[in-house]
N, C-alpha and C positions, 0 to 999 in steps of 0.2 A: 390653659396650657402654660402661659407665662408664669402664673402663680405657682404652678406645679414645679416648674424648673427652678424658681427661687427657693421653694421649699426643699428641693433636692440638694441644692448647694448648701443650704443651712444644715441639712442633715449630715452632710459629709463633714462639716466642722464639728458637730457635737458628738459624733461617734455613735456607738451602738449601746450606750448604757441605758437608754430609755425604751428599749424594745419591750421589756417586760411590763413597764408602767403603762405603756400604750395598750398592751394586751389587757391589763387589768382594767383600764378605763373602758375598754371595749366590753369587758365582761359586765361591768356595771350598767352600761347602756343596754346590753342584752337582757340583764335581769329586770330592768324597767319594763322590757317587753315580755317578761316571763319566758325567756329562753335561756339556754345555757350553751356555753362553748368552751372548749379546752384551749387554754392560752397557748400552749406549745403547738397545738394543731393549727391554730389560726396563724401564728407567726410563721410556721413552716410553710403553710399553704401560700400565704401572701408573698413569701420570699421565693419559694421554689417554683410554684406553678406560674404565677403571673410574670415573675421576672424572667423565667426561662424562655417563654414564648412571645412575650410582647415588649419587655423592657430589659433585655439581657445585659445592657451596659449600665443600668442604673441600680444602685442598692436601695431597695424599697423600704427596708426596716428603718434605717436612719431617717428616711424621709418622713415616715409616720411619726417617729419620735419627735422630730422638729416641729411638726404641726401641732402635736398634742402635749408638748411640755408645759406643765402648769406654772403660772406666775405666782410669786409669793403674795401678791396683792389680791389674788382671786380666792374666793371661798370655794370649798369643795362643791357645794350645791350649784353656785353660779358656773363653776367649771363644767359640771355635768350638762347643764343646759347648753352652755357654749359648745360642748363636745357633740351633743346630739345635733345641733344645727350644722356643725361643720362635717361631721362624719357621714351624715345621710347621703350627700352627693357622692362622697367617696365610695360608700357601699354600693350605691347604684351603679357606678362605673365598674366597680369590682365584679358585680353580678353579671353585667353585660360582657365584661371581659372573660368571665368564666364560661358563660354560654358559648361565646364564639370559640374560646379555647377548646372546650369540650368537643364541639363539632369538628374542629380541625384535627384534634388529637385522635378522633375515631378513625380518620383516613389512615393514620400511621399505625395505630394499634391493631386495626382489623385488616391490614394489607395482606398478610398471609392467607387469612380465611377468604378474603374477597378474590384473591387470585385463583384459589381452588374453585370457588363458586363460579367465577367467570369462565374458567376452563370447562367446567361441566355444562354451563348454560350454552357455551358455544358449540359443544358437541351435540346438544339437543337441537340447536338451530341448524346445524349441518345435516342432521337426520331429516328435519322438516324440509330443508332445502332439497335434499336428494329425492324425497317423496314428491314434492311439487315438480321438480325437474322431470322425474320419470313420468308423471302424469301428463305433463306438457308434451313430452316426446311421443307418448302413445296417441295423444290427440292429433299431433302433427302428422303422424303416420296415417291417420284417417282423413288427411287432406283438410285439416283445420289449422287455424292461425291463433297463436297465443295472444292473449289480451295485453294491452299496454300496461295495465296494473301489474299483471304477473311478470311481464318482462322487466319492469322497473324494480319490482321486489327482488327478483333474482340477481339483477345487477347490483342492487344495494347490499344484498347479503354477501356477494362476492367481495365487494369493497370493504365491508365490515369485517369479514374474515381476515383480510390482510391486516387491517388496523389492529384487531384484537391480538393477532399473532405478535405484532410488534410490541403492543402494550404488555402482554404476558412476559415477553423476553425482558423488557425493562424492569418489570416488577420482580422477576426472579433475580435479576442482577442486583437490584437495590437491597433485597433481603440478604444477599451474600455480603454486603458491605457493612453489616452491623458491627458495633464495637466488639472487640474480642472478649469472649466470655460473658457478654451481656446480651440483652434483647433490645438495647437502645440503638437507634440509628445514629450513624455518624453525622449525617446532615438531615436535620429535622425538616428543613424547608423543602429539600428534594424529595424526601419520603412523603411529605404532605402532597406535593404536586402529583406524584405517581399514584398515591392512594386515591386522590380525587379523580384522576383520569380513569382508574380501574372501575371506580364506582359509576362513573358516567357510562362507560362501555357496558357495564352490567345492565343498566336501564335500557340502553339502545338494543342490546341483544334480546332482552325480555320482550320489548315492544315488537321487534321483528318476528320473534317466535309466535306471539299472539296473532300477528297479521298473517303469517304463513298458515296457521291452523284455521283461519277464517276464510282462506281462499277456496271457495266452493266451485267457482267457474274459472277454468284456467285457459280455455281456448274457445274460439268461435268458428262456426262453419264458414269456409271460404266462399265467397260469392261465385256464381258461375261466370265464365268469361263474357265480356260485353257482346262479343259476336261469336256465333257458332257456325262453323263451316258447313255449307250445304252441298252435298255431292251433286255434281252435274257433269254431263258429257261436254265435249268440245263443241262450241256453238259456231254457227255460220250465219253471217249477215246481221249480227246484233251489235257490232262495235259502235256504229254511228248512234244507235239508240242509247247505248250505255253512256256515251259522252254527253248526249243531250240530257239524260237523267242526272248525270253528275254535275252538269252546269246548274241544273235546278237546285241541287243540294247547296250550292254556293250562294244562291239568291235568297237573301233573308226576307224578301217581300212575299215569297211564295211558301205557303205552309204545307200544302197537300198536293199530290199529283196522282192522277188515275191513268193506268195503262190499260187500254181497252183494245179489243180485237176479237175475231171469231175464234171458236174453239180449235185448239191444236195449232195455233199460229206461233206459239213460243212465248207467251206472256209469263208463264211460271218460270221458264228457263231464263228469261231476262231478269226476273226478280231474284232468282238465285245468284246470278252474276253480280247484281247490285249488292246483295248481302255479302258475298265473298270479297267484293272489292274493298269493303271496309277493313279487311284483314291485310290488304296489300298497300293501301294508301295511308297518308298521314291525317286523314279526316278525323277530327276529334269528336268523339261521341261517348256518352256514358253507357248506353245500352242500345242494342239493336234487337227488336222483338219481332219474331216471325209467327204469324197466325194464319192457319188455313181455315177459311170461313166456310166455303162450299155452299151448295144450294140450300141445304137445311140449316145453315148456320144461324145462330141466334145470339143475343147479347150475352146470355149466361155462358155459352160455350166460349165466346171470345174472351170474356172476363176471366174465366178459369185458366185459359192458356196464358194470358198476360200475368195473372197472379202467380202462377207456377214459375214463369220465366223470371219474374222479379223476386222470387223466393220469399214471398210474404207468408208468414206463418198461417197454417190452415185454420187455426182457431179464430183468427181475425175475420175470416170470410166464409168458411165452410158453413153451409146451411143458413146463410144470410141472404137478405133480399138483394135485388139488383142495385137498389140505391145505396145500400150499405157497402156492397162490393165496390161500387164506383167511388165511394169516398176513400176507401183504402188505396185504390189505384191512383187517384188524383193527388192524394197526400204524398205519395211516393214520387210521382213523376213531375210534380210542379217545380221541383228544385233540380231536375235533371235535364240534360240535353239528350234526347232520345230520338230514335228513328223507328217507326212502327211500319212493318211490312205486312200487308193484308193480302192474302192470295185467294182469288176466285170468289169475289163478291157478286151476288146475283141481284141484290136490291140495296137500297139506301141503308146505310148503317149509321145510327146516331152515335157519334164518337163521344159526345158529352154524357150520354146515357151509359156508355161503356166505362167512362171514367178518364177519358183522355183530356188533359187540360187544353184550353184554347191555344192555338198555334199562333205565335207572333214573332216579331223580330227581336224580342227580348230573350226568350228561351231558345230560339233558333232550332227548335225541334221540328221533325218532318214526319209526314204520313204518306206512304206510297202503297197503292193497292192495284190489283189487277181485276178486270171484269170483262165480261163479254159484251156489255152494253154501254154505249157512250152516254146514255141518259143517266146512268149511275154516277158518272163523273160530274155531270151538271147538277144532279140532285145533292151531291155531297160538297158542292162548291169548290171542286178541285180543278187545277189545271190538268188538261187531258193531253195524252200523247197516244197516238195509234200505232199499234204493231201491225204492219202490213205484211202481205205475203212476200216471199223472197223474189228478188230480181232473177232474170234468166240465168246468169252465170252462177250466182249463189245457189239457185235451186238445182242446177245440173251438178254442181260440185257436191251438194248434199246427197243427191240421188246416186251419184257415182260411188261415194263412200259406202252406201248401204248395199248397192248391187255388187260391187267388187270389180276390180280390174280384170280378173280372170273371165268373168261372164261377159263383160263389155267387149273384150278382145277375142272372144271365142268365135265370132263370125263378123265379117265386115258390115253386114246389114244391121246388126243389132245396135250399133251406135245410133243410126237414124231412127230405129224403132224406139230406142230409149228416149230420144228427143220428143217423140209423140207423147210418151207417158209423162214426161216433165211438163209439157204444155198442158196436158189434161189435168194435172195436179194443180196448175195455176199458182205455183209457188207456195202452197200450204205445207209447212214443214212436216206436220204429222202425217199427211197423206204421202209426201215424198218418202219419208222413212218407212211407212207401212208398205207401200207398193214396191219400193226398192228392195226391201227384205223378201217380199213375196216372189220377186223375179230373180232372186240371187242364184237360183238353181236352174233357171231356164236358159239353155245354151244353144238353142236352135232358133232360126228365124220363124219357123212355123209355130213354135210354142208362143213366141212373142206376139205374132199376128193374131193367134187365137185369143189370147188374153186381152188384146186391144179391142177386139170385137165384143167380148163379154163386157168390158169396161164401158163401151159406148151405148150398150143396150139399157143401162140402168137410168131410170128417170131421176129428176132432181126437182121435186115439187115442194118439198118442205121449206118454208121461208127461212132463209139464213142458214138453217141446219139441214133440213130435209132436201132442199133443192141443190145443195152443193156438198156439204160435208158428209152426210150419211151415205150417199152413193159411193163416195170415195172410200170411206172406211168399210163399207159393206163389201167392197171388192176383196179385201183381205179375208173376210168371212167366207165369201163364195169360193175363194181360192183354196180353202181348207179341203183336203182331198177326201176325208172320211166324214160320214154323217155323225159318227160318235164324237169326233172332235168338235163338230159344229154344235151338237147338243150340249157338250160340256162347256163350251164357250158361252152360249146363251144362259146356261144355268148360273154363271158367275154374276149375272146382272141382278139377281135377287138379294145380293148383299148391299149394304148402304154405300153411299159415296165415301171415297177415301178410306174404306175399310180394308185392312190387311187380312187376307183370308189365310188361315193356317193350311198348309198344303196337305197334311195328313187328314184333317177334317174334311177338306174338299174332296179328297179321294174317297173317303167313306161315304159321303153324300152321293157321289157319282155311282158308287156301288149300290147304294140303296135305291137309287132311281132306275137301276138296271142298265146303265150305260156300259158297264163292264161285265155283263153277264157271260160273255164268251170265255172269261177266265175263271176256272174253277178254284184256283189257288189264290189266296189273299195276297201272297207275296207277288205273284205275277200281276194281279190287278193293281197293286200299289206301284209296281214298276211301270205299268202302262199309264197309270194316272200321272206319274212324274214325266213320262215321255210326252203326254198330251200337253202338260203345262209348258214344257220346253218349246213345243211347236207353237203354242199360242204366244209365248214371249218372243220367239223369233219373228212371228207375224205382227208384232207390236200390238197385239190385242190384250196381252197381259204384261205386267212388268214385275220385277222383283220388289218385294217390300223392303222397307228400311230394316225390319227385323228379319233375322235369318229364318228360313223355312216358311216364308209367307209370300203371297203374291197379291197384287192389287190391280184394279182396272181403272184406267183413266176415266174421269167422269163423262167425257164426251163419248168415249167408246162404250161406256155403260149405257148412256142414253140411246146410242145407236143400237146396242144389243136389245134393249127393251123394245125399241121401235120395230126391230125385226121379229122379236118373239111375239109381239102383238100384231103380226101380219101387216107390217108397215103402217101401224097405227089404226088399222081398221077394227080391231077388237081390243079396245083399251083395257079391259079388265081380265084379259087372259093371264097376264102376269101382274099381280098386285103387290107392290112394294111400298110400305109405309114406315116412316121413321120419325121418331120424336114428335108424335102427335099426342097431345095431352089426353084426349078421349075420342075414340072412334065411335060414332053413333051407330045405333042398331040399324037404322034405315040405310046407312051406307054399306053395312055388311051384307044386306040383302042384295045389293048390286053385284056382289062377288060370287053369286051362285054358279056362274059358268066358268069360274076361274080354274085354271090348271095348276097355278102355283100362287100361294099366299105367303108373304114374308112381312112380318111385323116386328119392328125394332124399337125398343124403348118407348112404347106407347101403351096407353090404357084402352081397354075395350069395354064398351057398354054391354050389359047382359041383354041378350035377345029373349023376348018372351016366347017366341016360336022360332027356333033356329032354322034358317033356310037349308034345304038340301044342297049338297055339293057333289053332284054326280060325276063331275070331271076332275075333282081335286086330287092331285097326286102328291103335292108337297105342302106342308104347313110348318112354317118356322115362326116361333115366337121367342124373341131374345130380349131379356131385360125389361119386360113389361108385366102388367097385372093380367094374368091369363085366367084366373080362377072363375070369374063370372062368365067368361066366354065358354067355359067347358060344359055348362049345364045342358046335357042331353043332346049335344050336336054330333057326337061321335058316331051315332047310329045312322047318320046320313052321309057317310063317306065311303062308298063302296069300292073305290079304286085307289085309295090313298096308299102311298108307298113310303113316304118320309114324314116323320113327326118329330119335331125338336122343340121342347119346352125348356129353354135354357135360361138361367139367371132369373127365374120366376120365383123369388123368395117367398111370396105369399102363397104359392101353391104347396099345400101341405098334404094333399091326398089326390089320388086319381079316381075318377068315376069307374064303376065296375064295367060300364059299357065299352071301355077301351078294349076289352076282350073281343069285341065285335069287329075290330079292324083287322080282319084275317088276311088282308093283302099287304099289311105293313111289313116292310123290310128293314127299316132304319128307325130306331127309337133312341132319343137322347134326352135324359132327364137331369143333366148335370146342373149343379148349383141351384137346386130347388130345395124347398123345405119339407119335402116328402119324408115321412117317418116310417111308412110301411108300404110295400108294394102289394097291390091286390093280386090274389091268386089267379084271377081271370087272365093275367098276362100269359099264363101257360098255353092259352089258346092260340097265341101268335106263332104258329108253327112255321110260317114263312119268313120270320124275322131273321135277318142275316147279320145285323150289327146292333148291339145294345151298349149304350154308353151311360154309366152311372158314376161319373167322376165328381169328387168334391161334394158329395151328399152327406154332410157331417151329421145331419139329423137322422139318417137312415140307420136303424138299429139292427134289423134282421132282414133276411130274404126268405120268403116262404120255402119250406122244404119241398124238394122235387120240382120247384118252379123252373129253375135254370135248365135242369136236365130234360124238361119237356119241350124246350125250344130246339127242336131237332135240326133246323136249318141254320142254326147260329154259326157264323164263321169268325166274327170279331166280337170280343167282349172286353170292355174297359171298365175297371173298378178301382180307380186310382184315388187314394186318399179319401175314402168314404168311411162313415162311422161303423158300418158292419164288419170292417176288417179288423177292428180292435179285438184282441183275444184270438182264440183258436177258430180259424175259418177252414179247417181241414175238410169239413163236409162240403163246403162250396167247391173246393178243389176237386173233390171226388166227383161231384156232379159235372164239373167242367171236363173232367177226364172222360166222362161217358159220351160226350158229344162227338159225333163222327166227323163233322165238317169243321170243327173249331180249329183254327190254326193261327189266330192272332189274339194275344192276351196282354192287356195292360193291367197290372195289379199291384196293390200295396199289401205287404205282409208284416205283421207286428208281433209275431211270437215265433219261437224256434220250431214248434211242432208243425205248422203249415210250411215252413221253409224246408224242413226235412221231407215232408210229404211231396213238395214240389221236386226236390232233388232226386227223389226215388221214382219219379214218373217220367218215362221216356217221352210220352205223348205231350205232357205239359211243358217239358223242357224245350221241345221243338216248337211249341206254340208261343212261349213267352217272348214278347217283343220289348216290353218296357217293364222292368222290375224295380220296385221300391221296397227295400228292406229297412225297417225302422224299429228302434227300441227292442232289439233282440240281444239282451245283455249277456245271455249265456251261449251265444253263438261264437265259437272260437275259430271256425273255418267256414269259408263260403266257396262253393263251386260256381264258376261262371262258364258260359257255354257259347258256341259260335253264333247262335241265332239272335242274340240280343241286339236291340237297337239303342236302348237307353238303359242305363244302370244307375240307381241312386241308393246309397247306403248311408244311413243316418242313425247316430246314437247307438252304436254297437260297441259297448265298452270292452268286451272280451274278444273282439275279432282280432286275430293275429295273422291269419294267413288266407290267401286267396289262391284257389287251385283252378286249373283249366280243365274243363270237361270236353272231351272229343269223342266222336262216335267210333266205335270199333269197326274195322273193315269186315270182320267176320263175326258172326254170332249176334250182331245187333247190340243195343245198349250203349252205355257210355263208360268211358274210363277217365279217371282223374289223374292229372299230372301236376307235380309241384313246379310251378313257375315256368321253367324253360325246358323244352324238348327240341333239340336242333333237328331231329328227324321227323318232326310233324309235317304232314302233308300241307301243301299250300291251301287246299280247299278247306282246311280246318281253321284257317285264320278267322278273325272276327270281321267278316266282310261287311256286316251291317251296323256294327257298333259305332255310333256317332257322338253320343253324349255319355259322359261319366261324371258323377258328382258324389263325393265321399266326404262326410262331415262327422266330427265327433267320434272318431275311432282311435282312441289314445294308444292302443297297443299295436296298431298296424304299422309295419316297418317300411314297406315299399309297395310299388305298383308295377313291378317288373313285367307282369303278364301283359301290360299294355303294349309291349313291342309287337304283339300280334294284331293290335287294333289298327289296321292299315288305313281305315277311313275315319279315324277319330277326329272330330271337329271341335268339340267343346270338352274341356277338362277343368273341373273345379274340385280342389282339395283344401280342406280347412280343418283346424282343430284336431290334427293327428299328431299328438305330442311326441311319439316315438319315431316318427319318420325322419330319416336322415337323407335319403335319396328317393326321388320319384322312381327312377329306374336304376337298379343295382347291376353292376357289371362284374361282380365276382363270379357269377355262374358261367360255366363253360358254354360257349355258343351264343352268348348275348350279343357281342359285337358283330358276329357274322350275320345273325338274324337281323340286327338293326340296319346293317349296311344293305342287306338284300331287300328288306321291306320298307325302309325309310321311316325311321322313328319320328312321329309327329309331323310328317311331311304335309298333311292336309289340315293341320290344326288352324282353327279360326280364332278361338278364344282360349286363353290360359289364365286361370285364376288360382293362385296359391296364397293362402292367408292363414295366419295364426299357427304356423308350424315352427315351434321354438327351436327344434334341433335340426332343421333342414340345412344341409350343407351344399347340396347341388341337385340339379335336375337329373343330369347324367354326366358321367365322367368325361365324355368326349363332347366337342362342340356340336351343336345342333343348328340346322338351318331351317328357319320357318318361312312360310310364304307370307304374302301380305296379310297381316294379322293384327288384331286388336289385342294387345297384351296388357293384362292388369295383374301384376305380381305384387303381392303384399307379404313380406316375410318378416317375422319378428322372432328374434333369437336372443339368447342371453348376452351375447357379445357384440352383435351387430344387427343392423336393420337395413333393409334395402327395398326400395320402391321403384317399380317401373309402371308407367301409366301413359299409354299413347299408341299411336300407329308406328310400326317399324317395318320397313320392307327393303330388302330382306333383313332378317335379324340373325346374328351368330351369337350363341351363348357359350361361353366357356364354362367349365364344370363348377368352379368354386364360387358359390354365391355369397360366402361369408366375407369376401374381399371385393368391394365394389370396383376396385381398379382393374379387376380381371374380366369385367364384363364388357364386351365389345358390341356396339350396335352400329350398323352401317345402313 
């Protein structure tokens, strides 16, 4: 560099007369390398390009002349050699300067084009951003959470968008500053910086665009809450036990605790309070797991419940061995602080086999379980705590709440008689509740004294259960005033432990058994069945299930019922109930020959070489098992059978022809079987009152004239079966010919049978559950007051729903459009409780639902044209709504994928205690409600979340 500066100064003194000589010397050097160059071009390049960008203050041409001016003492040849030695480094420098200059010059020359490219690339990135954002929002509406990668990408794009906007503004401003009349920038250095910045942003935008297009997963399913609230009534006498259990949770040295006590003493109630306490206290825990084990509980059942709670993907454990499932559970829980609540353990449960990691003071996890036996606590190495019967004051307080103040104060002597009952119950909560409810309507001393005498006559010989608990619980059974109610109660014991029995199915079974024979009409029989269930619930012999429309029996009550049904244990095989037995041997089946009822659940049955006769068998239930080998030839030995249910027997593909010999049969259920064709011999079952063929997807046809031969048929269920695909008008015609048929559950999948149904007065009166599906050319549908459940699915052309009412004179039906203010009250939908409508894109509203005064479940989805559920433009709607109370009995409301929905109803609606799940997606707004609200007031406009008030 120092030599260069000396040369430059020398060049300044010599002037510019040697420019051309130097160029000529360069030409000679190039010719030696067999190349050619233009002298003027070279001089102009060296002077203009290099000087402009890198040496603007130094005249380069004089410098070159000074370096290469020949000396008189040098020969031409020696000078050329000298020139080559000197010029090579200079050329190398010049080449490097050119490369650098060219790269930098590109930023300036291509600035206008790059600005256009960057602007277009940013628009593409914005489109990708909007697509990703929309996808994220859709997933979040499905209760999912965006991934961190997606969240970071969205935030980066937002920041880049701001930076690019500023860069584009700077670039546009720089282009406007060019020299007047030329394309040359005024400030090359500033143009270079902006051009370089634009190029860098182009690369960043392109990278983010590729990343956005590669985002396949944008959200993940949210985990379930660590603790789920368990519904429980207000408890009496458990506060001290709760504090004791809570102190155990604080003790790191104790890992497991067993809560033991006799049946009905309140162990499960206490466990529910412990579970719910986690929601109210600051106890830190990652997850609380609730598992009902029960008497037939096994490792697989416990593992499945735990895996579902932990939301471990099914492919990791479904159809895997116990050991493999345990590995999945332990790998998840070993890093968590968990509390495992096991209810109703009957025998030792190997927690390691289940997959529960060892409990120690490091992970601070806990296991709490309930059992009837203190030995189970010892066998499982757990600290034990006994739930004892209530003390006197607590017992009387509980009894008082169940009997009621009105009854206790109805006569001065009843208070003392009540004390006798409390003493006899010995503080057992379940007995106190049961007896208290049974005595709630007894308001004279004579009635109380009579019941006390009945109470004292019952023996208590069964150890632990039979000598104390069963006689107490049997009092409620004996207090049932009707023999029919008693028979219905004992019948509930043939279902498995913890099984929630569908109420409608139970009523049908009672009808098949003949318990409700006094009622000729199915509707009356159903009403009586519901009344019996209410009586049993009031007597604490049945309870409501967690699912709507189901009842269940406490396992202690069930044991007591079986004990009574088997004549206090004297005839053990009178009622046979088997559940989850891998294979029932043939020799065991022979012991059942005197059975009155046989109920087999999820069990395999060994084929009998010589099936035993069943002269007394009235009921045979087989659910979820392998029944086919058991069927070989044994039907001809059941002379008095009334109920036959072969449900969820998927291996059962055909029925033996001897089924036609069961001439006493009144109830037949073949739902969820693999049967493809019904034997014609079924037409011999002329006493059959109820036939259920639901979800038989493999069933193709029903033999002609078979249904019409069942002359006693009163109830027919043919829901979602394969034979309903296409035109089933012939089947409807056969049903129409049955004199006693007045309850029909059916699926129709074409317009022709729907029209056939609507033109039949008899069928319209008999349809209770209607499922219309895939009727794409059905523009209008008539609904009628006798419906209980209505489902409409995939009817693309359905635009209107009309109400059919019976004419007061002349018979038949008349159809009305939506609202008739003068309709008689008896024409209301008094029975309609369930409505589900899906994929009807042209359906505008469901205003006719104002007449559904008992509607409990409403599910509407994928109805693109619907703007209001109930429209108020018609005259009389508001008056009818006020009179009947729109949605006043609604239990569940589910609205989803209704893009144009603006409101449910124009006026505010008050709902009862209700589980509301509303999912609304529209073009301009989205709104989600999910939870329990009591009561809830909804304002009409759902498009504005601020207008929705929940109290």
